[in-house]
FIDO-568792 format. One record per residue (C-alpha): residue in one letter; x, y, z. Coordinates in steps of 0.02 Angstrom, whole numbers, padded with zeros to 5 digits, always signed. Each point is the difference from the previous one (the first is absolute). Example, Ala and Ser with C-alpha at 12.3 -4.5 7.8 and 13.67 -1.06 7.14 Angstrom:
residues 2
A+00615-00225+00390S+00069+00172-00033
END
This chain:
residues 290
X+00001+00016+00009X+00136+00102+00030X+00098-00043-00160X-00156+00027-00080X-00040+00176+00069X+00173+00062-00019X-00011-00062-00194X-00181+00098-00006X+00092+00173+00090X+00136-00015-00133X-00091-00021-00147X-00103+00150+00077X+00119+00116+00015X+00080-00035-00145X-00161+00036-00106X-00009+00184+00099X+00170+00033-00048X-00043-00043-00186X-00140+00102+00010X+00086+00141+00086X+00149-00019-00134X-00113-00003-00125X-00111+00164+00060X+00180+00083+00022X+00054-00042-00157X-00135+00046-00119X-00051+00167+00080X+00176+00052-00003X-00030-00045-00208X-00156+00097+00000X+00083+00150+00110X+00137+00019-00130X-00129+00002-00166X-00005+00188-00027X-00113+00014-00151X-00108-00173+00007X-00152+00067+00064X-00063+00173+00075X+00034-00016+00174X+00182-00060-00033X-00003+00148-00123X-00066+00117+00122X+00107-00082+00161X+00153+00067-00101X-00051+00153-00080X+00054+00163+00109X-00009+00171-00044X-00090+00014-00164X-00130+00115-00033X-00150-00021-00124X-00128+00111-00046X-00165-00114+00034X-00028-00192+00057X-00126-00116-00071X-00048-00126+00157X-00132-00134-00050X-00050-00166-00066X+00025-00063-00144X-00162+00125-00060X+00167+00111+00010X+00133-00109-00059X-00108-00020-00168X-00064+00159-00021X+00122+00138+00026X+00169+00047-00085X+00136+00085+00074X+00103+00032-00157X-00159+00071-00093X-00009+00116+00135X+00183+00043-00015X-00001+00007-00188X-00150+00118+00003X+00023+00103+00170X+00197-00024+00037X-00077-00046+00189X+00113-00153+00045X-00090-00149+00127X-00038-00155+00004X-00145-00140+00005X+00020-00099+00155X-00167-00100-00023X+00028-00193+00047X-00130-00129-00047X-00138-00018+00162X+00071+00159+00080X-00136+00052+00133X+00019+00134+00152X+00117-00104+00084X+00135+00007-00120X-00061+00168-00054X+00077+00071+00154X+00134-00117+00011X+00071+00050-00160X-00033+00183+00043X+00108-00014+00163X+00156-00102-00098X+00004+00117-00141X+00005+00145+00151X+00133-00081+00114X+00147+00054-00078X-00007+00166-00050X-00081-00014-00150X-00135+00116-00049X-00150+00032-00125X-00096+00155-00024X-00168-00104-00012X-00044-00181+00011X-00170-00066-00091X-00093-00126+00089X-00099-00113-00104X-00165-00042+00099X-00181-00097-00018X-00016-00178+00066X+00161+00005+00078X-00075+00116+00122X-00071-00161+00095X+00161-00098-00008X+00102+00082+00161X+00081-00180+00043X+00169-00061-00090X-00055-00090-00167X+00096-00142-00039X+00103+00036-00163X+00092+00180+00057X+00001-00101+00201X+00111-00146-00080X+00118+00133-00086X+00018+00090+00158X+00033-00157+00096X+00196-00011-00028X+00017+00157+00106X-00125-00026+00114X+00144+00020+00171X+00052+00171-00100X-00078+00139+00125X-00113+00084-00083X-00075-00180-00108X-00011-00037+00206X-00085+00124+00065X-00097+00016-00163X-00095-00170+00032X+00036-00014+00191X-00192-00006+00026X-00048-00126-00130X-00077-00184+00056X+00146-00102-00084X+00136+00122+00037X+00074-00097+00163X+00014-00175-00081X+00071+00069-00164X+00120+00117+00105X+00069-00134+00104X-00011-00169-00090X+00177-00019-00101X-00048-00019-00204X-00210+00005+00067X-00020+00140-00118X+00099-00084-00148X-00099-00160+00006X-00152+00110+00026X+00012+00080-00164X+00111-00117-00097X-00098+00065-00177X+00070+00174+00034X+00181+00015+00094X+00027-00195-00013X+00175-00102-00048X-00052+00057-00192X-00033+00212+00054X+00154-00036+00096X+00130-00062-00131X-00078+00131-00141X+00045+00137+00150X+00159-00074+00009X+00040-00011-00179X-00127+00145-00100X-00009+00126+00085X-00138+00081-00118X-00005+00174-00037X-00136-00011-00118X-00100+00140+00105X+00136+00146-00057X-00063-00023-00178X-00175+00018+00011X+00007+00086+00195X-00132-00133+00070X-00127+00004-00147X-00070-00164-00053X-00090+00012-00139X-00141-00128-00080X-00040-00031-00165X-00160-00095-00009X-00168+00020-00073X-00136+00006+00137X-00084-00145+00091X-00086-00059+00153X-00140+00092+00074X-00064+00181-00062X-00053+00079+00174X+00100-00002+00181X-00093-00005+00172X+00058+00099+00126X-00049+00019+00183X+00090+00110+00103X-00038+00014+00146X+00143+00040+00148X-00006+00206+00078X+00186+00006-00001X+00139-00091-00034X+00143+00011+00098X+00135-00038-00091X-00025+00125-00130X-00023+00112+00138X+00178-00025+00053X+00078+00024-00169X-00087+00166-00029X+00090+00043+00169X+00179-00069-00060X-00052+00112-00173X-00025+00152+00115X+00156-00019+00132X+00127-00034-00158X-00073+00158-00100X-00093-00125-00130X-00169+00046-00062X-00105-00156+00004X-00147-00047-00159X-00118-00103-00003X-00079-00089-00172X-00105-00115-00070X+00040-00089-00143X-00106-00045-00174X-00134-00135+00012X-00082-00051-00139X-00151+00001+00098X-00051-00021+00192X-00160-00002+00100X-00019+00020+00186X+00115+00138+00112X+00005+00190-00096X+00181+00027+00009X-00009+00186+00003X-00131+00002+00137X+00079-00116+00120X+00190+00063-00006X+00002+00171-00037X-00060+00045+00175X+00166-00137+00061X+00139+00047-00096X+00097+00142-00057X+00024+00066-00181X-00118-00169-00067X-00058+00000-00164X-00101-00131-00082X+00042-00072-00180X-00126-00163+00033X-00081+00064-00169X+00138+00095-00095X-00012-00148-00109X-00134-00066-00082X+00040-00089-00157X+00037-00196+00001X+00154+00016-00120X+00098+00079+00180X-00050-00157+00085X+00094-00166+00015X-00135-00042+00150X-00130+00108+00091X+00133+00059+00119X+00162+00030-00103X+00026+00082-00131X+00119-00070-00173X+00148+00097-00066X-00094+00100-00085X-00117+00051+00129X+00154+00013+00128X+00065+00140-00136X-00169+00084-00011X-00009-00002+00200X+00173+00079+00013X-00054+00138-00111X-00112+00018+00093X+00067+00003+00184X+00147+00123-00080X-00153+00128-00058X-00062-00017+00178X+00164+00027+00107X+00129+00064-00095X-00076+00151-00138X+00014+00150+00075
END
């Protein structure tokens, strides 16, 4: 019995040490990859000034082209939108950008049904996991219900989010530190014809959004003007965005009905490449033309 307990203890200790080593090694690789994703990029960005930033979900990543804005106005900015970005990540991106002496004159936040998404969303959360033990990320996620186990149990974060940050992505971060973001400045156009449902139902109920309130406070603290807008839908039913957001958010503009022709859209919630070009032109006229 004693021999078995000794063997079991030795095996358990070995497993723990291996998991600690894997956790440490994979974290170091992700920490040193400067360009593979928005989080690594912002962690390494220092003393950068932009005229503007745009933050939101795929309804910004596919919709606003900073290169087109630069060509038309000379204004410099980047599109920090990410698939699945809700209010929680919008706040985190704001914290990261402003943490290292960076500055933007204006930050534009896309808001719609994301108003209700105040908990961390899976895909953005996965990208943040390699940096969970860094002070800014630790403080941001500390109140999240799954924080203790992912913070303290070695390698659990990499196992739980393996499709996004597992061994394959870690190897890619080691050997192929992507710089594709620089070429498009965060813009991810999609060339496709319309498909799927023609009406999107939206129900907004929460009277406040503490994550966006915190983002607004950060902007004011860093002398950055916050703006909020709703990107185009093909058609919606339910909540009236203008009526709901105008009293809750500063500098709000409703573009949800700015484009109505189906040929501008990939689906009911996303523009295609030609729609993005047209919406970027509308965005320029609204915000960058004197």
